[in-house]
N, C-alpha and C positions, 0 to 999 in steps of 0.2 A: 419706418417703424422703429429702427434702431435708435435714431436720433430722438424720437419721441420718448422712448423708454429711458434714455439717458437723461432727458430733461425732467422726467417724473422722478427718477432716482435722485437727481440733484436737488429738486424741491424737497424731497423726503429727507435728504441729509441735512437740510437747514432747519428741521424741526427738532428741537431738544427733546420732545416727547418720545421720539424714536429711541434715542440712546437711554432715556429713562426707562422705557419698556424693556430694553435689552438688559439693563442693569438689574431691574426688579426680578426678571426671570433668572438671571445668574444667581442672585442672592436666594431666591426661592429654591433653586436646585441645591445650593450648598446647605442652607439651613434645614430644609426638609429632609435631605439625605442624612444629615447628622442626627436629627431628632429621631428619625425612624429606624436608623440602622445601627447606631452605636459604633459606627466605623467597622463593623464586621463585613467581610468581603461579600458574602452571598446576600445578606440583607441590604447592604449598601447598593448593590446593583439593582435589586428589586425596587428599592426606594427611588432611585434615580429614574427608572423606567416609568414609574407611576406619575412622575412629573410630566410625562408626555401628554397625559390627558389634559393638563392645564393649557397646552397649546391649542386645543380645540376651543377652549373658553376665550383664548386671546385672539382668535381669528377676527372678531369684529374690531378690536383695537387696532390691529395692523391695517385693516381695510380702511378704517376711519382716518388713519394718518395720510393715506393716499387719496381717498375719495371725498374727504371733507371739503365741502364747497363745490364739488364737481357739478352739482345741479345748476349752479350759477355760472360756472365757467364753460359749460357745454356750448352755450349759445355763441360765445366768442370763438371757441375752437372750430365749431362747424362753419361759422361765417368766414374763417380764415382758409377754408377749403379742406380741412381735415375730415376724412371719412369717419363715420360713426364706428365702423369696425376697427379702424386704427386706434381710435380713442379708447374703446372698450378693451381691446386686447392689450394695448400699451399699458394702461393703468393696471390691468390684471397681472401682467408680467412684473411690474414694479412691486406689487403686493407679494407675489410669490418669491421674488428675489430677496425682499426684506425678511420673509419667513425663513428662507434658507439660511440667512445670516443669523437668525434667532436660533436655528438648529445648532449652528456652530457654537453659539453662546452657551446653550444648555449642555452640549457635549463637553465643552471646556469645564463647566461647573462640575460635572460628574467626574471628569478625569482628575481634577485637583484633589478629589477625596479618595481616589483609589490608593491602595497600598503600593507604594513605589519601591519598597525594599526588596520585593520579589519580582524581578522583571517578567518572568513567565506568567505569574499570576496576574500581574498588571496587564499584560498583553491579552490574556483571556477575558478579563473583566472589561477591558476597553472594547474588545470585539463584541461582547454581549451588548454593551451600551450602543455601539455603532449599529449593530444589527437591529436593535429595537428602534433606534432613530430612523433607520432606513424604512421600516414599516410605518413609522409615524408620519413621515414626510408626505406621502400621497393623501393620507387622511386629512392632514392640515391643509393641503392644497385644495381638496374637495370642499372643505368647510369655508376656506377663504373665497373660493369661487361662488359659493352660495351667498356669502355676505356681500361680495362685489356686485353680484346681480341685484340684490336687494337695495344696495346703496345708490345705484344709478336708476333704479326703477321707482323707488320711494323717496320723495323729497324730504320728508320728515325723518331725521336721523334717529330720534328717540323711538319712533314707531318700529323701524326694522331691527334695531338693536334689541329692543324689548321683545319683539317677536322671536328673535333668534334664541334668546335666553329662556323665554317661556317654553319654546319647543324643546330646548335641551333639557330643562329641569322637570317639565310637566308633560309635554306632548309625547316625547319619546317613551317614557315609562308607560303611558297610557296605551300607546301603540304596541308595546311589548306585551302588555296584558291581553290585548285583543289578539295578538299573534299566538299567544299561549292558548287562548280559548279556541282559536281557529284550528290549531294542531292538537286539540284535545289534551293539552297539558304536556305533550311530548316535546319539550323544548330542546331535547338533545338530538332530535332528528336533523338530518342534513338540511331539509327544507326550512325548518324552524331556525336553524343557525344562519342560513342565508338571509332570511327575512329580518332577523335581529341585526345582522351586520349592515344591511342596507338602511333600515330605518334609524339605527343608532350606531353609526360607525365608530364612535368613541369606545364602544365595548371592545373593539379589537386592540385597544391600548391598555386594557385592564389586566390585572394578574390572572384572571380566569383564562385569557387567551395566551398571555405571555408565558405562564408557567408550563414548562414541558412542551412548548410548541414553537420554539425559536428555530423554525425550519423554513425551507424555501416555499413550502406550501402556505405557511403563514404570510410570507411576502406576497404571494399570488393573491391571497385574500385581501390584504391591505391595499395593494396597488390596483386590484380590480375594482374594489368598492370606492377607493379614493378618486381614482381617475374617472370612474363612472359618474360620480357626483360632479366632478370638475367639468367633464364634457357636457353633461346634461344642463348644468347651471349656466355654462358659457353659451350654449345654443339658445337657451331660454332668454338669457340676458341680452344677447345680440338681437333676438327677435323683438323683445320689448323696447330696446333702445331705438331700433330702426322705425318702430311705429310711434315712438314718443313724440309728442308735439313740443318742440323746444322753443321757448319764447324768452 
């Protein structure tokens, strides 16, 4: 398994699109933070954390870099004696490791814009950025798991990517409206909040949740929802791949 992951990471490192993606995210963090914050400490940190939502939108791009053409190479890998479980998990690990590297890029972009003339203030601001990033990581992993499942189950790349973005921009808001109706408009209740977090995990990365809630309870929410989606999508993806007729 370790050798397979290394091979996937090596192939990924040969794709210029990977470094282009990292560079774009770095610039987005820098430019967006400057425009939204005016370089004021409190607003700057808030602006940097909002960029975390973009990571949810970037999940299909990272998965595509690893899984592009996987439908065509599966036949050869299986014929060489590789198990479908090793193939699925190995590619998923490569996606997640690439995502962790992207986290480091975003964090570096935020750190460059912090005020460095006051070491104590810089330490606090960096801690806020790091804590927000810690909550974003499992959400990103969960969304990457969903995209990886779709990439190996659906041969047409345009179909699963379109489906992901349609659900993100249209499907999730519709489900939120239905959830609000189900709970009689009481969206502040614990049950409604859980339902919202499950059907629309990116909400956990918005100022509504970040403002005044950078606590370990917030981390439990993020890790519970994110790893829940990752586990569910991995189980479903493995089941689909094992049943898939590879020709």
